[in-house]
C-alpha positions in Angstrom: -10.7 43.9 -116.8 -12.4 43.0 -113.6 -15.1 45.5 -112.6 -15.6 46.9 -109.1 -19.1 45.7 -109.3 -18.0 42.1 -110.0 -15.4 42.4 -107.0 -18.3 43.6 -104.7 -20.6 40.7 -105.7 -18.0 38.0 -105.3 -16.9 39.6 -101.9 -20.6 39.7 -100.7 -21.3 36.1 -101.6 -18.3 35.0 -100.0 -18.8 36.8 -96.7 -22.1 35.1 -96.5 -20.4 31.7 -97.2 -17.9 32.5 -94.5 -20.6 33.4 -91.9 -22.5 30.3 -92.5 -19.6 28.0 -92.2 -17.7 29.5 -89.2 -20.5 30.1 -86.4 -18.1 29.5 -83.7 -15.5 32.0 -84.9 -18.3 34.6 -84.8 -19.4 33.6 -81.3 -15.7 33.6 -80.2 -15.4 37.2 -81.6 -18.6 38.4 -79.7 -17.5 36.9 -76.4 -13.9 38.2 -76.6 -14.8 41.7 -75.5 -12.0 42.0 -73.0 -9.5 42.2 -76.0 -9.3 45.4 -77.6 -11.1 44.9 -81.0 -11.8 41.4 -79.8 -8.3 40.0 -80.6 -5.3 39.8 -78.3 -3.2 41.8 -80.9 -4.8 44.3 -83.2 -3.2 42.7 -86.5 -5.2 39.6 -86.0 -8.3 41.8 -87.0 -6.7 42.8 -90.3 -7.6 39.5 -92.2 -10.2 40.1 -95.0 -12.8 37.5 -93.4 -15.7 39.3 -91.6 -14.2 38.1 -88.4 -10.7 36.2 -88.0 -10.6 32.6 -88.4 -10.0 31.0 -84.9 -7.2 28.6 -84.9 -7.5 25.3 -83.0 -4.3 23.5 -84.1 -1.8 23.4 -86.8 0.6 20.6 -88.0 2.8 20.6 -91.0 1.1 22.7 -93.6 -2.4 22.2 -92.5 -4.4 24.5 -90.0 -7.7 23.6 -88.4 -10.1 26.0 -86.8 -12.4 25.9 -84.0 -15.3 25.5 -86.7 -13.6 22.2 -87.9 -12.3 23.9 -91.0 -9.2 22.4 -92.3 -7.0 24.9 -94.4 -3.9 24.2 -96.7 -1.9 26.7 -95.0 0.2 29.0 -97.4 0.4 31.7 -94.8 2.4 29.8 -92.3 2.1 32.4 -89.7 3.4 35.1 -92.2 6.8 33.3 -92.4 7.0 32.3 -88.6 6.1 28.7 -89.6 7.8 28.9 -92.9 9.3 25.4 -92.2 6.2 23.9 -91.2 4.0 24.0 -88.0 5.6 22.1 -84.9 8.3 20.1 -86.6 8.6 16.8 -84.4 12.3 17.8 -83.5 11.3 21.1 -82.3 8.3 20.0 -80.2 10.4 17.3 -78.5 13.3 19.7 -77.8 10.9 22.5 -76.6 9.2 20.0 -74.1 12.5 18.9 -72.8 13.6 22.5 -72.4 10.4 23.5 -70.6 11.2 20.9 -67.9 14.7 22.3 -67.4 13.9 26.0 -67.3 12.8 28.6 -69.8 14.8 31.9 -69.1 17.8 32.2 -66.8 19.4 35.6 -68.1 22.6 33.3 -68.3 24.2 31.5 -71.3 23.6 27.9 -71.9 25.8 25.2 -73.3 23.7 24.7 -76.3 24.0 28.3 -77.2 27.8 27.9 -78.1 26.9 25.4 -80.7 24.3 27.7 -82.1 26.6 30.5 -82.9 28.8 28.3 -85.1 25.5 26.8 -86.9 24.7 30.5 -87.6 27.9 31.5 -88.9 28.2 28.4 -91.2 24.7 29.0 -92.7 24.9 32.7 -93.2 28.4 33.3 -93.7 28.9 35.9 -91.0 31.1 35.1 -87.9 29.8 37.2 -85.1 26.1 37.0 -83.8 23.6 38.3 -81.1 20.1 37.1 -80.2 17.1 39.4 -79.8 13.4 38.5 -79.2 12.2 39.9 -82.5 13.4 41.0 -85.8 12.2 44.6 -84.9 14.4 44.5 -81.7 17.2 43.1 -83.9 16.9 46.0 -86.4 16.7 48.5 -83.7 20.0 47.1 -82.2 21.7 47.2 -85.7 20.7 50.7 -86.3 22.2 51.9 -82.9 25.4 49.9 -83.5 25.8 51.3 -87.1 25.4 54.8 -85.8 27.7 54.2 -82.9 30.6 52.8 -84.9 30.3 55.1 -87.8 29.7 58.3 -85.9 27.1 59.2 -88.8 23.6 60.2 -87.8 21.5 58.9 -90.5 20.2 55.7 -92.1 18.8 55.1 -95.5 15.8 53.0 -96.3 13.7 52.3 -99.3 10.2 53.4 -99.9 7.6 50.9 -98.9 10.1 48.9 -96.8 9.2 47.3 -93.6 11.6 46.4 -90.7 9.1 45.7 -88.0 8.1 48.2 -85.3 11.2 50.4 -85.8 10.7 54.1 -85.6 13.5 55.0 -87.9 11.9 53.0 -90.9 8.6 54.7 -90.5 9.1 57.2 -93.5 7.5 57.1 -97.0 8.0 59.1 -100.2 5.1 61.3 -101.3 5.3 63.5 -104.3 9.0 63.0 -104.5 9.9 63.9 -101.0 10.1 62.1 -97.6 7.1 62.1 -95.6 6.1 61.0 -92.2 3.8 57.9 -92.4 0.3 59.4 -91.7 -1.0 56.2 -90.2 1.4 56.3 -87.1 -0.2 56.2 -83.7 1.2 58.7 -81.2 4.3 59.8 -83.4 5.9 63.0 -82.2 9.3 63.0 -83.3 10.0 64.1 -87.0 12.3 61.2 -88.3 13.3 63.0 -91.5 16.5 64.5 -89.8 17.9 61.1 -89.1 16.3 58.8 -91.9 16.6 59.3 -95.6 14.1 57.3 -98.0 14.5 56.7 -101.6 12.9 54.5 -104.1 14.3 50.9 -104.5 16.3 50.3 -107.7 17.2 53.9 -108.2 20.9 53.9 -108.6 21.3 57.6 -109.3 19.5 58.5 -106.0 21.5 55.9 -104.0 24.8 57.2 -105.5 23.9 60.8 -104.5 22.6 60.1 -101.1 25.6 57.8 -99.9 28.0 60.3 -101.4 26.8 62.8 -99.1 28.9 61.1 -96.3 26.3 61.2 -93.4 24.6 57.7 -94.0 25.7 55.2 -91.2 23.9 52.3 -92.8 21.6 51.2 -95.5 18.9 49.1 -94.0 17.4 47.0 -96.9 15.6 43.7 -97.7 17.5 42.3 -100.8 14.1 42.1 -102.3 11.2 44.1 -101.2 8.4 42.1 -99.6 6.0 44.5 -97.8 4.5 46.3 -100.8 4.0 43.1 -102.7 7.1 41.7 -103.7 9.5 44.1 -105.8 12.5 42.4 -107.2 15.9 43.9 -107.4 16.8 45.3 -110.9 19.8 43.3 -112.4 23.0 44.7 -111.0 21.2 46.9 -108.4 22.3 45.0 -105.3 25.9 44.9 -106.7 25.9 48.7 -107.2 24.4 49.0 -103.6 27.4 46.9 -102.4 29.9 48.9 -104.3 28.6 52.3 -103.2 28.7 51.2 -99.5 32.3 50.2 -99.9 33.1 53.5 -101.7 31.5 55.7 -99.2 32.3 53.7 -96.0 28.6 53.1 -95.5 27.6 49.9 -93.7 25.2 47.5 -95.6 22.6 45.8 -93.6 20.2 43.1 -95.1 17.0 42.2 -93.2 16.4 38.7 -94.4 13.4 38.0 -92.2 11.3 37.2 -95.3 14.1 36.7 -97.8 15.3 33.7 -96.1 12.8 32.1 -98.5 15.5 32.5 -101.2 17.5 29.2 -100.3 19.8 28.0 -97.6 21.6 30.8 -96.2 19.2 33.5 -97.5 19.5 35.8 -100.4 22.9 37.1 -99.7 24.4 33.7 -99.8 22.4 32.4 -102.5 22.7 35.3 -104.9 25.0 37.8 -103.3 26.3 40.4 -102.5 27.2 39.9 -98.8 26.2 42.4 -96.4 28.2 43.9 -93.4 25.2 43.0 -90.9 22.1 41.1 -91.4 18.9 40.3 -89.4 16.8 37.2 -89.5 13.8 36.8 -87.3 10.5 34.5 -87.3 11.1 31.3 -89.1 14.5 30.5 -87.4 12.9 29.6 -84.1 10.0 27.7 -85.8 7.6 30.1 -84.4 9.2 30.6 -80.9 9.9 34.4 -80.6 13.4 35.1 -81.4 15.6 36.8 -83.8 19.3 37.2 -84.5 21.7 39.7 -86.1 25.2 38.8 -87.4 28.2 40.9 -88.5 31.5 40.7 -90.1 34.7 40.4 -87.9 35.6 44.0 -89.0 32.3 45.2 -87.6 32.8 43.3 -84.4 36.2 44.9 -84.0 34.5 48.3 -84.3 31.7 47.3 -81.9 34.3 46.2 -79.2 36.2 49.5 -79.7 33.2 51.4 -79.1 32.3 49.5 -76.0 35.8 50.2 -74.6 35.4 53.9 -75.3 31.9 54.6 -73.8 31.0 55.1 -70.2 29.6 52.3 -68.1 25.9 52.0 -68.3 22.8 50.7 -70.4 23.5 50.7 -74.1 20.0 51.0 -75.1 20.3 47.6 -76.7 18.6 44.3 -75.5 15.7 43.0 -73.3 15.4 40.7 -70.3 14.1 37.9 -72.5 16.6 38.2 -75.3 18.5 34.9 -75.7 16.4 33.0 -73.3 16.9 29.2 -73.0 13.7 28.3 -74.8 14.6 30.7 -77.8 18.2 29.2 -78.0 16.9 25.7 -77.9 14.3 26.5 -80.5 16.9 28.1 -83.0 19.5 25.3 -82.5 17.0 22.5 -83.1 15.6 24.4 -86.1 19.0 25.1 -87.8 20.6 21.6 -87.0 17.7 19.3 -87.6 15.1 21.2 -89.7 16.4 23.8 -91.8 18.9 22.2 -94.2 19.8 22.3 -97.8 17.5 19.3 -98.5 14.7 21.2 -96.9 15.2 24.0 -99.4 15.1 21.5 -102.3 11.8 20.3 -101.5 10.6 24.0 -100.8 11.9 25.4 -104.1 10.6 22.4 -106.3 7.2 22.9 -104.8 7.3 26.8 -105.4 8.2 26.0 -109.1 5.1 23.7 -109.4 2.9 26.5 -107.8 4.1 29.2 -110.1 3.7 27.0 -113.2 0.2 26.2 -112.2 -0.8 29.7 -111.5 0.7 31.1 -114.6 -1.1 28.7 -116.6 -4.4 29.7 -114.9 -3.7 33.4 -115.2 -3.1 32.8 -118.9 -6.1 30.8 -119.5 -8.4 33.3 -117.6 -7.1 36.3 -119.9 -5.9 38.2 -116.7 -3.2 40.9 -116.9 -1.6 39.8 -113.7 1.8 38.5 -113.0 3.6 36.3 -110.5 6.7 37.2 -108.4 8.8 34.8 -106.7 11.4 34.8 -104.1 12.5 31.1 -103.7 9.8 29.5 -101.7 7.8 32.7 -101.4 5.4 33.4 -104.2 2.8 36.2 -104.8 0.4 37.1 -107.6 0.0 40.8 -108.2 -3.2 42.1 -109.8 -1.4 44.4 -112.2 0.1 43.7 -115.6 3.8 44.6 -115.1 6.2 44.0 -112.1 6.6 47.2 -110.1 10.1 48.6 -110.2 9.9 50.1 -106.7 7.6 50.8 -103.7 5.9 53.8 -105.3 4.9 51.9 -108.2 3.9 48.9 -106.2 1.6 50.8 -103.8 -0.1 52.6 -106.9 -0.8 49.1 -108.4 -2.6 47.8 -105.4 -6.2 46.8 -105.4 -7.1 46.0 -101.8 -10.8 45.1 -102.4 -9.7 42.6 -105.1 -7.1 41.2 -103.0 -9.4 40.8 -100.0 -12.1 39.2 -102.3 -9.6 36.7 -103.6 -8.4 35.8 -100.3 -11.9 35.3 -98.8 -12.8 33.1 -101.8 -9.9 30.9 -101.3 -10.3 30.7 -97.5 -14.0 29.4 -98.0 -12.3 26.5 -100.1 -9.9 25.6 -97.6 -6.9 27.5 -98.9 -5.1 30.0 -96.4 -2.9 32.8 -97.8 -1.3 35.6 -96.0 -3.8 38.2 -95.3 -1.7 41.0 -97.2 -1.0 40.9 -100.9 -2.0 37.4 -101.7 1.2 35.9 -100.7 2.0 32.3 -100.5 4.8 30.2 -98.8 5.9 26.6 -99.7 7.1 24.7 -96.8 9.3 21.4 -96.8 6.0 19.6 -95.7 3.6 21.3 -98.2 2.3 18.6 -100.4 1.8 18.5 -104.4 -1.9 17.9 -103.5 -2.1 21.1 -101.6 -0.4 23.0 -104.2 -2.7 21.5 -106.7 -5.8 22.3 -104.7 -4.7 26.0 -104.4 -4.2 26.2 -108.3 -7.6 24.7 -108.9 -9.2 27.1 -106.3 -7.5 30.1 -108.0 -8.8 28.9 -111.4 -12.4 28.9 -109.9 -11.9 32.3 -108.4 -10.9 33.7 -111.7 -14.1 32.4 -113.1 -16.2 33.7 -110.3 -14.8 37.2 -110.8 -16.4 37.4 -114.2 -19.9 36.1 -113.1 
């Protein structure tokens, strides 16, 4: 058991070490007063370091700061750069497209090939492009309500589907509750969104058999409250209940694309009716897609024929711009391949084996969870079964102290929940340095 006092001592030491090593980051933060909270977007202030690291450049799986610090990058833009920073093919394609125009509000010849590539990779025949996964999820929710004629969606407690109002519900004391942290929320979402715990087959069956759920919006493995694995048979039961009740099944695979080529639904099953993928498929260029079955496409077309002319509430001017189309087409045809995943999964296995060995050697009652190339160590003895258990098991002060310790030794993790990504350009030497630094951190927590 690691005491709170030991965590506080290590956090204090590491904060001072960070301050001494990053004077330009502190100067940058002090000068950037024109930005709210001194950052261009508020999440950048959520890192556990005293001020955010200021990036100067990144290539492959290495990030360099303005202070000259080099980091083995296992955050990779929180999945945006899952396949490495600036792959050469992508950089060349973007430079060429920039010279030819960035946004026309018109289709491009390259876009026709991209739709076929998406269909071949993810196993769904029809696609649309948005600027973010948040936007894609909003569009999918509208389509599902529109074609089903049902008002509600079902989500799982602790899920995150981007900046989507419909998903901002939690469970508290056994009931749905508005998320207390929301800014400016004025509409009560409980009339149109139902929230239950992940892996709860009984609650799932009872909710879907009520007949008013348009779609289940789910990650096949939860990733926003730490990683919560699907219980054996749960996803198959989810698919069967959706079939039984006429409910559309939507998988948000923005994070679980780490599972393997084609994402979790292709690698492990079951197949959804619709899916959303964002972040990594553009290599860091803002873009996302949602795909759907032929049956869903027919229902969408019928709805379009039946509704009055006018704005659908779906889409933005920059959706499917030429730069995004070029980025995705390049990534999916030249970077994201089955061979790419072979390297990533082999590296993730090396990382898991190393960390498990060090956790055991340190006598820590922690465990690891893995979703393909996505690995996380959770500072609790048993894997949580749902979002409620995962939230209760979190130790934010400990997670922050570990993150800062590793950053001070040139290892960059995602700022939330000690999540690590292994890219196709992550070297064994980088993985071994992470494992070694983790071992040193475990020792330091006992000082």
